[in-house]
N, C-alpha and C positions, 0 to 999 in steps of 0.2 A: 509037527507044526502046531497042534493045539497046545502042547506043553509050552512052546515058546510064546504063543499068544497069552497063555495064562500068566506068564511071568510079568506081563504088562499090568496085571491086576495086583501083583504083590508089591510091597514097599521096596523102593530102590535102596541100594547100599547107603548106609548111614541114616536111614529113616525107618528102621525097624519098628513095627507097632503090632501089638497083640490085640486083634479085634474081639477076642473072646473075653476080654476084661473091660470094666468091672461087671460082675454078674448082675444081670437084670436091667442094666441101664439101656433105655431105648435109643434108637437112632433118630435123626431128623426125618428120614423117610420111613413110612410105616412098614413094619415087618410083613412080608408076604405080598406087599403091594406090587403094582406093575413095574415100578422102578427097580425093586429088588430083582425081579425076573429079568428085566432087560440088561442090567449091569452084571448079572451073573454069566452072561454069554460072551465069551471073548471075541467071537466074530462080529457080533453086533457092536461091541465096544470099540473094536478097531475101525470097522467101516464107518460107524456113526461118528467117531471122533474125527476122522479125515473129512467127512462131509461137513461137520460143524466148522472146522477150520477153514474150509473153502468158502463157506458163507461169511465167516468173520473177515477173511481177507478181501472179500468183495466190498466191504464197507471201508471207505478211505481212512477214517480216523482210527478205527479198530486195527486196520492193517498196519498203520504207522506205529501204533503202540506195540503190537505184537512183534513186528519184524525188527523194529529199531531197539527194542529193550528185551530181547530174548536170546537165549543160547541155542536156539533151534538149529541154525545153520551149522554151528560148530559141533554140536553133539545131539543130533535129533533123537537117538534112542534114549538117552538119559532124560531129555526134556519130556519125551512121551511118558516115561515111567514116572516122573515127578507129577505130571499132569494126571496120569492114571491114578496115582496114589491119592491125590486130592479128591478125585471123583469117588474113589472107593470110600474115603472118609466121609464124604458128604452123604453117601447113601447108606453105608453100613457101620460107620464109626459110632462109638458112644457119644451122646449129644454133647457132653461137657468138653471132650477132647476135640470134637468137630468144631464147636464154637470157638475154641482157642485157636485152632488152625486157621479158620476163616478170618479171625481178627488179625492174625499175622499177615495173611495175604492182603487184607485191606490196607494194613499199614505199609506194606511193600508197594502196593499200587499207588499209594500217596506220593511216591517219588517218580512215578512214570507219567511223564508229560512231555509235550513237544509241539511241533508244528508239522502238518502234512506238507508234501511237496507243493500243494496248491495254496499254502499259507494259512490253513485253518488250524487254530490252536486246539489241542486235545488234552484230556486228562483221563487217566485210566479209571478214576473213580467217578466219572461223569455218569449219572444214572441212566442217561439215554444209551450210552455205549454198554453199560453193564446189562441193561435190559436185552440188548441185541445178543450179547454173548450168551447169556443164560437161555434165551429163547432158541438160538441156533443149536446150542448143545442138546437141549431137550428134544428138539426136532430131529437132529442127526441120529441120536441113539435110538429114539423111538421108531423112526422111519426105517432104520437099518434092521431092527428087530422085526418090524412088520413085514418088510420085503424079503428078508433072508432067513428068518427063523420061524415065526408063527404069526398068522394073521391076527391083527388086533382090531377089536371092535371100536366104534366111535367112543364108547364109554371108556375103554382102556386108554385111548389116546388123550382124552380129556383128563383122565386120572394122572397120566404121566406128567402133564403140566401142573396140575394142582398139587401133586406130591412134591414137586420141586420148589414150590413157593417159599416154604420156611427157610431153606438154604439161600435162595435168591435174595430174600429180604436181608439176611445177615450180610451178604456181599454188598448190599446197597441197591440191588436191582428191584426196586419197589414197584416198578411197572411191568415186570415180567409177565408173560401171558399166563392165565389161569386155565385156559382151555385150548383145544385145537382151533376153534373159531377165532379166539384172540390172536393166536399165532398167525393165522391167515390174514387177519386185519393188519397186524404189524408188518408182515412181509409185503403186503400191497402198498402200505404207506412208505416202506423203505425202498421199494423197487426202483423209483426214479433216481435214487442216489447211489445205487450199487453199480460197480464198474469193474472192468477188467484191468489187469496190471501184469507186467512181467513177473511179479512176485507170485502170482497164482501158478504160473508155469514152473517157476523155480521150486515152489513148495511141492508140486507133484513130482518133479524130477528127484527131489531129495527123498520123498517117501518111496519112490520106486527103487532107489539105489541104496538107501540106508540099510545097514546090517541088522534089521529087525528079526528076520527069519534067516536061517542058515543059507549059504549061497545056493545049494541045490534046490531050495524051496523059493528062491527069489521070484520065479515066474508066478507062483501062487500069491506071493505078497503083492506083486504088481496087479494081479487080477482083483485082489481085494481093494486096491486103490481105485481101479476102474469101477468097482461096485459102488464105491463112495461117490464118484462123479455121477454115476447113473441115477442116484436118488436125490441129487441136489435139485431144488426146484428152479423154475424159471423166475426171473430172467437170468439167473446166474449160470445155469447149465448151458445156455446158448452163447456165453461169452467166448471170445476167440481162443482164449487160453485153455478152455475146457472142451471145446467143440471137437468131436471125434475121439475123445479120450474115455468114453464110457465103455460098458461091457460089450464084448463081441458076441457073435452068434453062439448060443448054447451055454454061455458062461453064467447067466443068471441061475440056471438050474444047478450048476456046479457050486456056486456060492451058497445057494439055498441048501444043498445037501450038506455042505460043510457046516453051515449054521445050525442045522437040525442035529447033526452029530454032536456038535459042541454042546448042545442043550441037553443031551441025554448021558454023555459020558461023565464019570465022576470028576468033580472039580479039583480034588485034592484039598489041602489045607489053605484055601484062599480066603480072602476077607468075608465073602458071603457065608461060607461054611463056619468060620470062626464066630461071626456075628450071630448066627442062628444058635450056636452053642452058648453064647453069652446070654441070649434072651431066654434060653431054656432053664437057666439057673435063677433061683430067687435072689432078689437084691439083698 
């Protein structure tokens, strides 16, 4: 199972990238920082990613942009791997290559626009929406690590948001939170506009059924999806589409055990291992 989750950390077909090159070039996120630790754990990566998407889909304009301009429903596994690769680049990639990747994404987002079912115009490069996406991603990954891998101090949580600011700025999310308190302020301000939708339930159904893990391990995959629902903050967790879909009795301990095991087993030649090798060499 862990090997399959680790595959989400590796570049998908056609996007091969050697994180060990060029020697000495730093990443956007600081080597050894809390972000490097969080993203090296495949359980935190999977659970946190699902939690982040649930928060994104609760925001009407983000939901329309994600769901109407994405291949997620047609090929969820490949979409997850492409998104995972972008995350790995943001944290572990050499700065020059990461900046180029983000610039391409920003150009692609320039064509993503439309109108929500309620008639509200949206644009993927709207700083308000970018701030929400960046904030929910940092929250999701950090909270998953905190709940299921290792307890994080208040300083660690602040650092996770602060370390993500350089990448967020390149995406155009200039108002992304710089601390946990900033995140809580943003969540409180956004709460009145967050809403349920059949898309939330559809997303969970897709994540439960998609062939991310082999068929015999599908119940474990579904438990990890429930672990994501469990950490989603209010008012989203109480939405009708999420109600009753969190962890069952005793499952939090199982997910925690899996997260801790994932944190001590050898990673293999994954992006964090390659990036550490890159930084160990002189430029």
